[in-house]
C-alpha positions as CSV (number, residue, x, y, z in Angstrom):
1,M,-2.8,0.7,-34.0
2,H,-5.1,-1.0,-31.8
3,K,-6.3,-3.6,-33.3
4,T,-9.6,-6.3,-32.2
5,I,-10.6,-9.4,-33.2
6,E,-13.0,-12.3,-32.3
7,M,-12.6,-16.1,-32.2
8,Q,-14.7,-19.0,-31.6
9,A,-13.3,-21.5,-29.0
10,A,-16.0,-24.5,-29.4
11,G,-14.4,-27.5,-30.0
12,M,-10.9,-26.3,-30.4
13,D,-7.5,-28.1,-28.7
14,Y,-6.3,-26.2,-26.2
15,R,-2.6,-26.3,-28.2
16,A,-4.5,-25.0,-30.9
17,L,-6.1,-22.3,-29.4
18,N,-3.5,-21.0,-27.6
19,D,-1.2,-21.3,-30.8
20,S,-3.6,-19.0,-32.5
21,L,-4.3,-16.7,-29.6
22,R,-0.3,-16.0,-29.4
23,A,-0.1,-15.3,-33.8
24,Q,-2.6,-12.6,-33.2
25,G,-1.6,-9.4,-33.8
26,A,-4.7,-7.7,-32.2
27,S,-4.4,-6.0,-28.9
28,E,-7.9,-6.9,-27.9
29,I,-9.0,-10.3,-28.4
30,T,-12.4,-11.7,-27.5
31,V,-13.0,-15.4,-27.3
32,R,-16.3,-17.2,-27.2
33,G,-17.5,-20.8,-26.7
34,V,-14.3,-21.5,-24.4
35,M,-14.8,-24.7,-22.5
36,G,-11.7,-26.4,-20.5
37,Q,-8.9,-25.3,-22.8
38,R,-6.1,-24.9,-20.4
39,Y,-3.4,-22.2,-20.2
40,L,-5.3,-19.1,-22.1
41,G,-3.4,-15.8,-21.7
42,C,0.2,-18.2,-20.4
43,A,3.1,-15.3,-20.0
44,M,0.9,-13.0,-21.7
45,Q,2.3,-9.2,-21.6
46,D,0.6,-6.7,-24.1
47,K,-3.1,-8.3,-24.5
48,N,-6.1,-7.7,-23.3
49,L,-8.1,-11.0,-23.5
50,T,-12.1,-11.5,-23.2
51,L,-13.2,-14.8,-22.6
52,Y,-16.7,-16.0,-22.5
53,G,-17.0,-19.4,-21.1
54,T,-15.2,-21.6,-18.6
55,P,-11.5,-21.8,-19.2
56,G,-9.4,-24.8,-17.7
57,N,-6.4,-24.8,-15.6
58,G,-3.5,-22.0,-15.5
59,L,-5.5,-19.2,-17.0
60,G,-3.1,-16.4,-16.9
61,Q,-0.1,-18.8,-16.0
62,Y,3.0,-16.2,-15.5
63,L,0.9,-13.4,-16.6
64,S,2.9,-10.8,-17.2
65,G,0.6,-7.8,-18.4
66,G,-2.4,-7.0,-20.2
67,K,-5.5,-8.2,-18.7
68,I,-7.7,-11.3,-18.9
69,E,-11.2,-10.9,-18.0
70,V,-13.7,-14.1,-17.7
71,F,-17.3,-14.3,-17.9
72,G,-17.9,-17.1,-16.4
73,S,-16.0,-19.2,-14.1
74,A,-12.4,-20.4,-14.1
75,Q,-11.0,-23.7,-13.1
76,E,-7.7,-24.4,-10.9
77,A,-4.7,-22.7,-10.7
78,T,-5.8,-19.2,-12.0
79,G,-3.2,-17.0,-12.1
80,D,-0.5,-19.2,-11.1
81,T,3.0,-17.4,-10.7
82,M,1.3,-14.3,-11.9
83,N,3.9,-11.3,-12.5
84,A,2.0,-8.3,-13.7
85,G,-1.3,-7.5,-15.2
86,E,-4.8,-7.9,-13.7
87,I,-7.3,-11.3,-14.0
88,V,-11.2,-10.6,-13.4
89,V,-13.5,-13.4,-13.3
90,H,-17.2,-13.0,-13.2
91,G,-18.1,-16.3,-11.2
92,R,-16.0,-18.5,-9.3
93,C,-12.4,-20.1,-9.4
94,G,-11.2,-23.9,-8.5
95,D,-8.5,-24.7,-6.1
96,A,-5.2,-22.8,-5.9
97,A,-5.9,-19.2,-7.4
98,G,-3.1,-16.7,-7.4
99,Y,-0.5,-19.6,-6.7
100,G,2.8,-18.0,-6.2
101,M,1.6,-14.7,-7.3
102,R,4.5,-12.2,-7.7
103,G,2.4,-9.3,-8.5
104,G,-0.7,-8.2,-10.4
105,R,-4.1,-8.3,-9.2
106,I,-6.9,-11.0,-9.5
107,L,-10.7,-10.0,-8.5
108,I,-13.4,-13.1,-8.4
109,R,-16.8,-12.2,-7.9
110,D,-17.5,-15.6,-6.4
111,D,-15.8,-17.6,-4.2
112,V,-12.6,-20.1,-4.5
113,G,-11.8,-23.4,-3.4
114,Y,-8.9,-24.6,-1.5
115,R,-5.4,-23.1,-0.9
116,A,-5.9,-19.7,-2.9
117,G,-3.1,-17.6,-2.5
118,I,-0.6,-20.1,-1.7
119,H,3.0,-19.2,-1.4
120,M,2.0,-15.5,-2.3
121,K,5.1,-13.3,-2.3
122,A,5.9,-9.3,-2.9
123,Y,9.8,-8.1,-3.6
124,E,10.9,-4.8,-4.5
125,N,7.6,-2.4,-6.1
126,H,5.6,-5.9,-6.9
127,E,2.8,-6.8,-4.7
128,P,0.3,-9.0,-5.4
129,V,-3.5,-9.1,-4.5
130,L,-6.3,-11.1,-4.7
131,V,-9.6,-10.2,-3.8
132,I,-12.3,-13.0,-3.4
133,G,-16.2,-12.0,-3.2
134,A,-17.7,-14.4,-1.3
135,G,-15.7,-17.2,0.5
136,A,-12.5,-18.9,0.4
137,G,-11.8,-23.1,1.0
138,S,-9.3,-24.3,3.5
139,F,-5.5,-23.6,3.2
140,L,-6.2,-20.0,2.6
141,G,-2.8,-18.2,2.1
142,E,-0.7,-21.1,3.1
143,Y,2.8,-20.4,3.2
144,L,1.8,-16.7,2.4
145,A,5.0,-14.8,2.0
146,G,3.9,-11.1,0.8
147,G,1.2,-9.5,-0.8
148,L,-2.8,-9.0,0.1
149,I,-5.7,-11.6,0.7
150,V,-9.2,-9.8,0.7
151,V,-12.2,-12.1,1.7
152,L,-15.2,-10.2,1.3
153,G,-17.8,-12.6,2.9
154,I,-20.2,-11.3,0.6
155,G,-23.6,-13.0,1.0
156,L,-22.1,-14.6,4.3
157,D,-24.3,-12.6,6.6
158,G,-21.1,-12.2,8.8
159,K,-19.9,-15.6,9.2
160,Y,-16.4,-16.5,9.1
161,P,-15.3,-16.9,5.3
162,A,-12.8,-19.2,4.9
163,G,-11.8,-22.7,5.6
164,F,-10.0,-24.5,7.9
165,F,-6.1,-24.1,8.5
166,C,-6.1,-20.4,6.8
167,G,-2.9,-18.3,6.9
168,T,-1.0,-21.9,7.9
169,G,3.0,-21.3,7.8
170,M,2.6,-17.8,6.7
171,H,5.8,-15.9,7.4
172,G,4.8,-12.5,5.1
173,G,1.8,-10.8,3.7
174,K,-1.4,-9.9,4.9
175,I,-5.2,-11.4,4.9
176,I,-7.7,-9.6,5.5
177,L,-11.3,-11.5,6.4
178,R,-14.8,-10.0,6.5
179,C,-16.3,-11.3,9.7
180,D,-18.2,-10.1,12.6
181,R,-16.2,-12.3,15.3
182,K,-12.7,-12.1,15.7
183,P,-11.6,-15.7,13.9
184,E,-10.8,-18.7,16.1
185,G,-8.8,-21.7,15.8
186,L,-6.1,-20.3,13.7
187,P,-2.7,-22.0,13.1
188,E,-0.1,-20.5,15.7
189,Q,1.7,-18.9,12.9
190,V,-0.8,-16.4,12.7
191,C,-1.8,-13.1,14.7
192,V,-5.1,-11.4,14.2
193,H,-6.2,-8.1,14.8
194,A,-9.3,-6.2,14.1
195,C,-9.0,-4.1,11.2
196,T,-7.5,-0.7,11.4
197,D,-7.8,2.5,9.3
198,A,-4.6,2.0,7.9
199,D,-5.6,-1.8,6.8
200,R,-8.8,0.1,5.3
201,A,-6.9,2.6,3.7
202,E,-4.6,-0.5,2.1
203,M,-7.6,-2.5,0.7
204,R,-9.7,0.7,-0.5
205,P,-8.4,0.9,-4.3
206,H,-9.0,-2.9,-4.7
207,V,-12.7,-3.4,-2.8
208,E,-13.3,-0.3,-5.0
209,A,-12.3,-2.1,-8.5
210,Y,-14.2,-4.9,-7.4
211,C,-17.4,-3.1,-7.0
212,E,-16.4,-1.0,-10.4
213,K,-16.5,-4.6,-11.7
214,F,-19.1,-6.5,-10.0
215,G,-21.4,-3.9,-8.8
216,G,-22.0,-2.8,-5.1
217,D,-21.3,-0.1,-2.6
218,P,-17.5,-0.2,-1.7
219,E,-18.5,2.6,1.3
220,A,-21.0,-0.2,2.7
221,L,-18.3,-3.0,2.0
222,L,-15.3,-1.0,3.7
223,G,-17.4,0.2,6.3
224,A,-18.0,-3.7,7.7
225,Q,-16.2,-5.6,10.1
226,Y,-13.2,-7.3,9.1
227,F,-10.0,-9.2,11.0
228,V,-6.3,-8.8,9.9
229,L,-4.3,-11.8,9.9
230,S,-0.6,-11.5,9.7
231,P,2.3,-13.6,10.9
232,N,3.4,-13.9,14.1
233,P,7.0,-13.4,14.2
234,E,7.4,-16.0,17.7
235,K,6.0,-18.8,15.5
236,G,7.8,-19.1,12.3
237,Y,6.5,-21.9,10.0
238,H,9.9,-23.7,10.2
239,R,9.0,-24.9,13.6
240,M,6.4,-27.1,11.9
241,Y,9.6,-29.1,10.4
242,T,12.4,-28.7,13.0
243,S,12.6,-29.5,16.8
244,V,13.6,-26.5,19.0
245,I,15.9,-27.5,21.7
């Protein structure tokens, strides 16, 4: 039976709020007045959680299904080690969004802090996806092992939408950046090429999902200039730590 419930989080300790969420039998839960409570939706599998406010660290940690939608911004480690499901943030996220993601999708309307997508990985039919609407801080996709990161660069007028050391140590996956010029000064572990039709086809469903949630014209976004970062097979990240004779 489809059940819905609405809760008020103002003044609640994060432990009490999480205990209450886990105890609910409803499949649709709306929580208002969220203010920094941590670990909301942690390991959730089969519920849809709508949050109003600013959830704290570890939102959707180990998420294994269902959906979390935030009308506001989120703090650090959103979607940490996420397995499946979807997280939608109508705002921005702090550092380490998508840390160690193994599946599912995160849509972020605005920008993210440092180390978004660090250690993302894919296996079997699990392919994590992180879509960032504006820009990303330094170390985007650090040690990326699999999955897809798309940075749409909205509002940046074609400027490079990431910080320093993008893709450092990446050995799998793909980073797609919207910018007018080919990125320069990337780590040696990274190869870069202009976006192909195949790349656009891969990102299309995720760009369409982004526009469905936050507005915008998917065709206009898909028609812009993008560059794709992929691992350099000649320069594996192990060379950062071991000498080669």
